C-alpha positions as CSV (number, residue, x, y, z in Angstrom):
1,M,-13.9,-2.2,-39.4
2,K,-13.9,-3.8,-35.9
3,E,-13.7,-1.4,-33.0
4,K,-10.4,-1.5,-31.2
5,A,-10.4,-2.5,-27.6
6,Y,-9.7,0.1,-25.0
7,H,-6.3,-1.4,-24.0
8,E,-5.3,-1.4,-27.7
9,K,-6.2,2.3,-28.0
10,V,-4.2,3.0,-24.9
11,N,-1.1,1.2,-26.2
12,I,-1.3,3.1,-29.5
13,T,-1.6,6.4,-27.7
14,N,1.3,5.6,-25.5
15,A,3.4,4.5,-28.5
16,V,2.7,7.9,-30.2
17,R,3.7,9.8,-27.0
18,L,6.8,7.7,-26.7
19,R,7.9,8.6,-30.2
20,E,7.4,12.3,-29.4
21,Q,9.4,12.0,-26.2
22,L,12.3,10.1,-28.0
23,K,12.9,13.3,-30.1
24,F,14.2,14.9,-27.0
25,L,16.3,12.0,-25.7
26,P,19.8,10.9,-26.8
27,R,19.6,8.8,-30.0
28,F,21.0,5.7,-28.2
29,C,17.8,5.6,-26.1
30,R,15.8,4.3,-29.2
31,E,17.7,1.1,-29.1
32,Y,17.0,0.7,-25.4
33,F,13.2,1.2,-25.8
34,V,13.1,-1.3,-28.6
35,G,15.1,-3.8,-26.5
36,I,12.8,-3.6,-23.4
37,E,9.6,-3.7,-25.4
38,P,8.9,-7.4,-25.0
39,S,9.2,-7.3,-21.2
40,T,7.5,-4.0,-20.4
41,S,4.1,-2.4,-20.9
42,S,3.5,0.7,-23.1
43,R,2.7,2.6,-19.9
44,T,6.0,1.7,-18.2
45,R,8.0,2.6,-21.3
46,L,6.4,6.0,-21.5
47,A,7.0,6.6,-17.8
48,Y,10.7,5.6,-18.3
49,A,11.0,8.1,-21.2
50,Y,9.7,11.0,-19.1
51,D,12.0,10.1,-16.2
52,L,15.0,9.8,-18.5
53,G,14.1,13.1,-20.0
54,I,14.5,14.7,-16.6
55,F,17.9,13.1,-16.0
56,F,19.3,14.2,-19.3
57,E,17.9,17.7,-18.9
58,Y,19.7,17.7,-15.5
59,I,23.0,16.7,-17.2
60,H,22.4,19.4,-19.8
61,D,21.8,22.2,-17.2
62,N,24.5,21.2,-14.8
63,N,27.4,19.8,-16.8
64,P,29.5,22.6,-18.5
65,V,30.8,20.2,-21.2
66,Y,27.4,18.7,-22.2
67,H,25.6,22.0,-21.8
68,K,27.0,23.0,-25.2
69,T,25.6,19.9,-26.9
70,T,22.0,19.1,-27.9
71,I,20.6,16.3,-25.7
72,S,19.7,14.2,-28.8
73,E,23.3,14.3,-29.8
74,Y,24.7,12.9,-26.5
75,P,26.9,9.9,-27.1
76,L,26.5,6.5,-25.4
77,S,29.9,7.1,-23.8
78,L,28.3,9.7,-21.6
79,L,26.9,6.9,-19.4
80,D,30.4,5.7,-18.6
81,E,31.4,9.2,-17.5
82,V,28.6,9.4,-14.9
83,T,29.6,8.4,-11.4
84,A,27.6,7.1,-8.4
85,L,28.2,10.4,-6.7
86,D,26.7,12.2,-9.8
87,I,23.6,10.1,-9.5
88,E,23.2,10.8,-5.8
89,E,23.5,14.5,-6.5
90,Y,20.8,14.1,-9.1
91,L,18.5,12.3,-6.7
92,S,19.0,15.1,-4.2
93,Y,18.2,17.7,-6.9
94,L,14.9,15.9,-7.6
95,K,13.6,16.7,-4.1
96,Y,13.0,20.3,-5.3
97,Y,13.8,22.1,-8.5
98,E,12.5,24.7,-10.8
99,K,12.1,24.4,-14.6
100,N,10.7,27.1,-16.8
101,G,9.3,28.9,-13.8
102,V,7.5,25.9,-12.5
103,E,8.4,24.3,-9.1
104,H,8.8,20.5,-9.0
105,T,9.1,18.2,-6.0
106,N,9.5,14.5,-5.6
107,D,8.9,12.4,-2.5
108,E,10.8,9.2,-1.8
109,R,8.5,7.2,-4.1
110,G,9.1,9.6,-7.0
111,I,12.8,9.5,-6.5
112,A,12.9,5.7,-6.2
113,R,11.0,5.4,-9.5
114,K,13.3,7.7,-11.3
115,L,16.3,5.8,-10.0
116,A,14.6,2.6,-11.2
117,S,14.2,4.1,-14.7
118,L,17.9,5.0,-14.8
119,R,18.9,1.6,-13.5
120,S,16.9,0.0,-16.3
121,L,18.8,2.0,-18.9
122,Y,22.2,1.2,-17.5
123,N,21.3,-2.5,-17.0
124,Y,20.3,-2.8,-20.7
125,F,23.5,-1.3,-22.1
126,Y,25.8,-3.0,-19.5
127,K,24.4,-6.4,-20.3
128,K,24.9,-5.7,-24.0
129,E,28.6,-4.9,-23.1
130,L,28.2,-1.5,-24.7
131,I,29.2,0.4,-21.6
132,E,31.9,-0.6,-19.1
133,K,30.4,0.6,-15.8
134,N,27.0,0.5,-14.0
135,P,27.2,3.1,-11.2
136,T,23.4,2.8,-10.5
137,V,24.1,-0.5,-8.6
138,L,26.3,1.6,-6.1
139,V,23.4,4.0,-5.3
140,T,21.1,3.1,-2.5
141,T,17.4,3.2,-3.2
142,P,15.5,5.6,-1.0
143,K,13.7,3.9,1.9
144,I,10.0,4.0,1.3
145,H,8.0,4.7,4.4
146,E,4.7,2.7,4.2
147,K,1.6,4.8,4.7
148,N,-1.4,3.7,6.6
149,I,-4.1,2.4,4.4
150,T,-6.9,4.9,3.9
151,R,-10.2,3.0,3.3
152,L,-13.9,3.3,4.0
153,D,-15.4,1.6,7.0
154,V,-18.4,-0.8,6.5
155,D,-20.9,1.9,7.4
156,E,-19.2,4.4,5.2
157,V,-19.5,2.1,2.2
158,A,-23.2,1.7,2.8
159,L,-23.6,5.5,3.2
160,L,-21.6,6.1,0.0
161,L,-23.8,3.8,-2.1
162,D,-26.9,5.4,-0.5
163,Q,-25.7,8.8,-1.6
164,V,-24.9,7.7,-5.1
165,E,-28.4,6.3,-5.3
166,S,-30.3,9.2,-3.8
167,G,-28.0,12.2,-4.4
168,E,-29.9,14.0,-1.6
169,K,-26.9,15.8,-0.3
170,L,-25.7,17.1,-3.7
171,T,-26.1,20.7,-4.7
172,E,-29.1,21.7,-6.8
173,R,-26.8,22.0,-9.9
174,Q,-25.3,18.5,-9.2
175,K,-28.7,17.0,-8.8
176,K,-29.7,17.9,-12.4
177,Y,-26.8,15.8,-13.7
178,H,-27.3,13.2,-11.1
179,E,-30.8,12.3,-12.4
180,Q,-29.1,11.4,-15.8
181,T,-26.1,9.5,-14.4
182,K,-27.1,7.9,-11.1
183,T,-27.7,4.4,-12.5
184,R,-24.3,4.5,-14.2
185,D,-22.6,6.0,-11.2
186,L,-24.1,3.4,-8.8
187,A,-23.0,0.6,-11.2
188,M,-19.4,1.9,-11.3
189,M,-19.1,2.5,-7.6
190,T,-20.6,-0.9,-6.7
191,L,-18.3,-2.6,-9.2
192,L,-15.2,-0.8,-7.8
193,L,-16.1,-1.6,-4.2
194,G,-17.2,-5.1,-5.0
195,T,-14.3,-6.3,-7.1
196,G,-11.3,-4.1,-6.2
197,I,-10.4,-3.6,-9.9
198,R,-8.3,-0.5,-10.9
199,V,-10.0,2.5,-12.3
200,S,-8.2,2.0,-15.6
201,E,-9.6,-1.5,-15.7
202,C,-13.1,-0.2,-15.0
203,V,-13.1,2.4,-17.8
204,G,-11.6,-0.1,-20.2
205,L,-14.5,-2.6,-19.8
206,D,-16.6,-3.4,-22.9
207,I,-20.1,-4.6,-22.9
208,D,-19.1,-8.1,-24.1
209,D,-16.6,-8.4,-21.2
210,L,-19.6,-9.1,-18.9
211,D,-20.5,-12.7,-18.1
212,F,-23.6,-12.8,-16.0
213,K,-23.8,-16.6,-16.3
214,N,-20.7,-16.9,-14.1
215,N,-20.9,-13.3,-12.6
216,G,-17.5,-12.4,-14.0
217,I,-15.8,-9.6,-15.9
218,K,-12.9,-9.9,-18.3
219,I,-10.3,-7.3,-17.6
220,H,-6.8,-6.4,-18.9
221,R,-4.3,-6.0,-16.1
222,K,-1.5,-3.4,-16.0
223,G,1.1,-5.9,-17.4
224,G,-1.2,-6.8,-20.3
225,A,-2.6,-10.1,-18.9
226,E,-6.2,-10.9,-19.5
227,V,-8.0,-12.3,-16.5
228,V,-11.5,-12.9,-15.2
229,V,-12.6,-11.2,-11.9
230,Y,-15.8,-12.5,-10.2
231,F,-18.4,-10.5,-8.5
232,G,-21.4,-11.0,-6.2
233,D,-25.1,-10.4,-6.7
234,E,-25.1,-6.8,-5.5
235,V,-22.7,-5.9,-8.3
236,A,-24.6,-8.0,-10.8
237,D,-27.9,-6.2,-10.0
238,A,-26.3,-2.8,-10.3
239,L,-24.7,-3.7,-13.6
240,L,-28.0,-5.1,-15.0
241,D,-29.9,-2.0,-14.0
242,Y,-27.3,0.1,-15.8
243,L,-27.3,-2.1,-18.9
244,E,-31.0,-1.4,-19.4
245,E,-30.2,2.2,-19.8
246,R,-26.9,1.6,-21.7
247,E,-28.8,-0.3,-24.4
248,K,-30.9,2.7,-25.2
249,I,-27.8,5.0,-25.7
250,E,-26.3,5.3,-29.2
251,A,-22.6,5.9,-28.5
252,L,-20.4,7.9,-30.8
253,E,-18.4,6.1,-33.4
254,G,-15.5,4.2,-31.9
255,H,-17.2,4.0,-28.5
256,G,-20.0,1.6,-29.4
257,N,-18.8,-1.3,-27.3
258,A,-17.7,0.7,-24.3
259,L,-19.6,-0.2,-21.1
260,F,-19.5,3.0,-19.2
261,L,-20.2,6.2,-21.2
262,S,-19.8,9.8,-20.4
263,M,-22.6,12.3,-21.0
264,Q,-21.0,13.0,-24.3
265,K,-21.7,9.4,-25.3
266,K,-18.0,8.5,-25.3
267,R,-16.1,6.0,-23.2
268,I,-15.7,7.5,-19.8
269,Q,-12.2,8.6,-18.8
270,V,-10.2,7.8,-15.7
271,R,-10.2,11.5,-14.6
272,S,-14.0,11.6,-14.8
273,V,-14.3,8.5,-12.5
274,E,-11.8,10.0,-10.1
275,N,-13.9,13.2,-9.9
276,L,-17.1,11.2,-9.3
277,V,-15.5,9.2,-6.5
278,K,-14.3,12.5,-4.9
279,K,-17.7,14.1,-5.3
280,Y,-19.7,11.3,-3.7
281,S,-17.1,10.4,-1.0
282,K,-17.1,14.0,0.3
283,L,-20.8,13.6,1.1
284,V,-19.8,10.7,3.5
285,T,-16.4,11.8,5.0
286,T,-14.5,15.0,4.9
287,V,-11.6,13.6,6.9
288,K,-10.6,10.8,4.4
289,N,-9.3,11.7,1.0
290,I,-11.1,8.9,-1.0
291,T,-9.9,8.0,-4.5
292,P,-10.7,5.0,-6.7
293,H,-7.5,3.4,-5.4
294,K,-8.8,3.8,-1.8
295,L,-12.0,2.0,-2.9
296,R,-9.6,-0.8,-4.1
297,S,-7.9,-0.7,-0.7
298,T,-11.4,-0.9,0.9
299,Y,-12.2,-4.1,-1.0
300,G,-8.7,-5.6,-0.3
301,T,-9.0,-5.0,3.4
302,T,-12.5,-6.4,3.6
303,L,-11.5,-9.5,1.6
304,Y,-8.5,-10.1,3.9
305,Q,-10.5,-9.6,7.0
306,E,-13.1,-12.1,5.8
307,T,-10.7,-14.8,4.5
308,G,-7.3,-14.2,6.2
309,D,-5.9,-15.4,2.9
310,I,-3.2,-13.0,1.7
311,Y,-2.5,-15.1,-1.4
312,L,-6.1,-14.8,-2.5
313,V,-6.1,-11.0,-1.9
314,A,-2.9,-10.7,-4.0
315,D,-4.4,-12.8,-6.8
316,V,-7.7,-11.0,-6.9
317,L,-6.0,-7.5,-6.8
318,G,-3.5,-8.5,-9.5
319,H,-0.4,-8.0,-7.4
320,K,2.6,-9.8,-9.1
321,D,4.4,-10.1,-5.7
322,V,2.5,-11.3,-2.7
323,N,4.9,-9.3,-0.5
324,T,3.4,-6.1,-2.0
325,T,0.0,-7.2,-0.7
326,R,1.5,-8.3,2.7
327,R,3.1,-4.9,3.2
328,H,-0.1,-3.1,2.4
329,Y,-2.2,-5.2,4.8
330,A,0.4,-5.7,7.6
331,A,-1.7,-3.6,10.0
332,Q,-4.7,-5.9,9.5
333,A,-2.5,-9.0,10.0
334,D,-1.2,-7.5,13.2
335,E,-4.7,-6.8,14.5
336,R,-5.7,-10.4,13.8
337,R,-2.7,-11.6,15.8
338,R,-3.7,-9.3,18.6
339,M,-7.2,-10.8,18.5
340,A,-5.7,-14.3,18.7
341,G,-3.9,-13.3,21.9
342,R,-7.2,-12.1,23.5
343,V,-9.4,-15.0,22.3
344,V,-7.4,-17.9,23.8
345,Q,-8.0,-18.2,27.6
346,L,-6.1,-20.8,29.5
347,R,-7.9,-20.7,32.9
348,D,-11.0,-19.1,34.2
349,K,-10.3,-16.0,36.1
350,P,-11.2,-16.2,39.7
351,M,-13.9,-13.7,40.6
352,D,-12.9,-11.0,43.1
353,D,-15.0,-10.2,46.1
354,K,-16.9,-7.5,44.3
355,H,-18.0,-9.8,41.5
356,A,-18.7,-12.6,43.9
357,A,-21.0,-10.4,45.9
358,D,-22.9,-9.5,42.7
């Protein structure tokens, strides 16, 4: 039997988790998730299910009428009873609440995402004319305050790769593992920094996704699209060095085609790569909290500084909306405009007496 690709396994896992989550949601939600399947990814649907679970638990805990009813038994008519004010109170509740002795908080991004999940549910049934009102359109989305991009400087990138290669600043215990994984780790870090791919796209790579003739890798984007991302000679060299080792490793069944393997000879997981990035980056900077996504930002910033082409950056990073890219790299754009102001000189400045004397 042919080994399933990583993204296929992820979709299956997400589908199973969604079915489990649906047991705790109102029955009418099943129709909704079937309806949105053609236009959403399995990851998005699962995230929506978790978010909607929080909303209906809020209704159950705070509404005296529906508190007596099991959530799975809630009727579709409930959606028509909810007002815009109810939703605003729910969003306020999300900022801080306790559930089963555990504290939960949501920042503006978390609240905006949960509102988006609720809007999607309402939009589906409203367009189907199965409910009469859509109060979510009357609720203002929280303003998202853009954060400064955290990224590695050019010298920090070089230092990071040097540390991955040498491991000299690691603890004695870490050095023992480093000897076994440094070629793999260097290949992954070089690939992330040299292409800007997401960590999920990195761990999902199979050996036959590599094309050294054209220096490209075939990846599956978040939305499911299959694209080719190209890389330079530094990335190619690091990958080829690792492949020499990889060919000698007999992976466990079901992981035979995986490019990057864990020490357990299974496909490496996202969390493991996150931990590796954290481990090595702390050897270079203790001020910046570097994650795989920050390596992606490092690549995007460098590409934009070198080309000035925001559309190219958006395309390579896989942003569906170029405005997303523009918002992220607005600071760099502003710096380039400032530079333009300094570069153009209309007249030679007259020398003052001091300079003339010199």
